[in-house]
C-alpha positions in Angstrom: 18.8 39.2 34.6 18.0 36.8 31.8 18.8 37.3 28.0 15.7 37.2 25.7 17.3 34.2 24.0 17.8 31.9 27.2 14.8 30.0 28.4 13.4 31.1 31.7 11.8 27.7 32.8 10.3 24.5 31.4 8.0 25.1 28.4 4.2 24.4 29.0 1.3 23.9 27.0 0.6 22.4 23.6 3.5 21.6 21.2 3.1 23.2 17.8 4.0 22.2 14.4 6.3 25.1 13.6 8.0 23.6 10.3 5.0 21.7 8.8 6.5 18.3 9.6 3.2 16.9 11.2 1.3 16.8 14.6 3.5 16.5 17.7 2.7 14.5 20.8 0.8 11.4 21.3 -0.4 9.5 18.3 -2.8 7.1 20.3 -6.2 7.6 21.7 -6.8 5.7 25.0 -9.6 3.3 24.8 -11.7 0.9 27.1 -10.4 -2.3 25.4 -6.6 -1.2 25.0 -5.2 0.7 28.0 -2.3 1.8 25.9 -4.4 3.1 23.2 -4.9 2.5 19.6 -3.5 4.4 16.8 -5.4 7.5 16.0 -4.8 6.8 12.2 -3.3 3.8 10.2 -0.2 4.6 8.5 -0.3 4.9 4.8 1.4 1.6 4.6 -1.2 -0.1 6.8 -4.0 1.5 4.6 -2.5 0.2 1.5 -1.9 -3.4 2.9 -5.8 -3.4 4.0 -6.8 -2.3 0.6 -4.6 -5.0 -1.3 -5.9 -7.7 1.3 -9.5 -6.9 0.6 -8.9 -7.2 -3.3 -6.8 -10.3 -2.7 -9.5 -11.9 -0.7 -12.2 -11.4 -3.3 -9.9 -12.7 -6.0 -8.9 -15.9 -4.0 -12.6 -16.4 -3.1 -13.5 -16.3 -6.9 -10.6 -18.0 -8.3 -9.3 -20.3 -5.6 -9.2 -23.6 -7.5 -7.5 -21.9 -10.6 -5.0 -19.9 -8.7 -3.5 -22.8 -6.7 -0.6 -21.7 -4.6 0.2 -18.0 -5.0 2.0 -15.7 -2.6 0.7 -12.2 -2.6 3.1 -9.8 -1.2 3.7 -5.8 -1.0 6.9 -4.2 -1.2 7.7 -0.7 -1.2 9.5 -0.2 -4.6 10.8 -2.4 -7.1 14.6 -3.1 -7.5 15.7 -1.6 -10.6 19.1 -2.5 -12.1 21.5 0.3 -13.3 20.9 -0.6 -16.9 17.1 0.0 -16.7 16.1 1.7 -19.9 12.3 1.9 -19.7 10.9 5.5 -18.9 8.4 3.6 -16.6 8.6 2.0 -13.0 6.7 -1.3 -12.8 3.7 -1.5 -10.6 4.0 -5.2 -9.9 5.9 -8.3 -10.4 4.7 -11.7 -11.3 7.2 -14.7 -10.8 5.6 -17.9 -11.8 6.5 -21.0 -9.5 8.2 -24.1 -10.3 8.0 -27.6 -8.5 7.3 -26.6 -4.9 8.1 -23.0 -5.2 4.8 -21.0 -5.3 4.0 -18.3 -7.8 4.7 -14.9 -6.4 2.8 -11.7 -7.2 4.2 -8.7 -5.6 2.6 -5.1 -5.7 5.1 -2.1 -5.3 3.3 0.5 -3.0 5.1 3.8 -3.7 4.8 3.6 -7.6 1.0 3.0 -7.1 0.5 5.6 -4.6 2.4 8.2 -6.9 0.0 7.5 -9.7 -3.2 7.9 -7.4 -4.4 11.2 -6.5 -7.5 10.2 -4.1 -8.1 7.4 -2.2 -10.7 6.3 -4.7 -8.0 6.5 -7.4 -5.8 4.2 -5.2 -8.5 1.6 -4.7 -9.2 1.5 -8.5 -5.2 1.3 -9.3 -4.8 -1.7 -6.8 -7.8 -3.5 -8.3 -6.7 -2.8 -11.9 -3.0 -3.8 -11.1 -4.1 -7.0 -9.4 -6.7 -8.1 -11.7 -4.4 -7.6 -14.8 -1.5 -9.8 -12.9 -4.1 -12.6 -12.1 -5.5 -12.3 -15.6 -1.8 -12.9 -16.9 -1.4 -15.8 -14.6 -4.7 -17.4 -15.5 -4.8 -16.6 -19.2 -8.1 -15.1 -19.1 -9.3 -11.7 -20.1 -9.3 -9.2 -17.1 -13.0 -8.5 -17.4 -13.6 -12.2 -16.6 -11.5 -12.0 -13.4 -13.4 -9.3 -11.7 -16.6 -7.5 -13.0 -15.3 -4.3 -11.4 -12.3 -4.1 -13.5 -12.1 -1.0 -16.0 -9.3 -0.8 -18.3 -7.1 2.2 -17.8 -6.4 4.5 -20.7 -2.5 5.1 -21.2 
């Protein structure tokens, strides 16, 4: 006789999300072009990268000659020194290049995501941050950099 706590045999059927940690099971859908499947949904990181890439391409197309050699990058969070005294976390970092070292413009994904409630908010925040950084780099008003720019209210 088996006890009520001991398993009788292998479990069958669908896996359930008992603790609210997300779906269980395969995360890919088979497709005719990809025998191993394609991701059912892009990760938040991949979605953010695509969003940034779209804005960067627009800015580079418009300001290629003035920008020169600029590296655009995305990092999860900024490195904060122990003695950081500001009450806010930076959304981006702009380090001007010198000589053969290119200028580096880095967006910090997590702080930007945490300030955005919806996908539209996130798109607007990415555009705003990138335009303001390029504006600083080129010494032009943000409104001249991209017509979609809308100043944020702090």
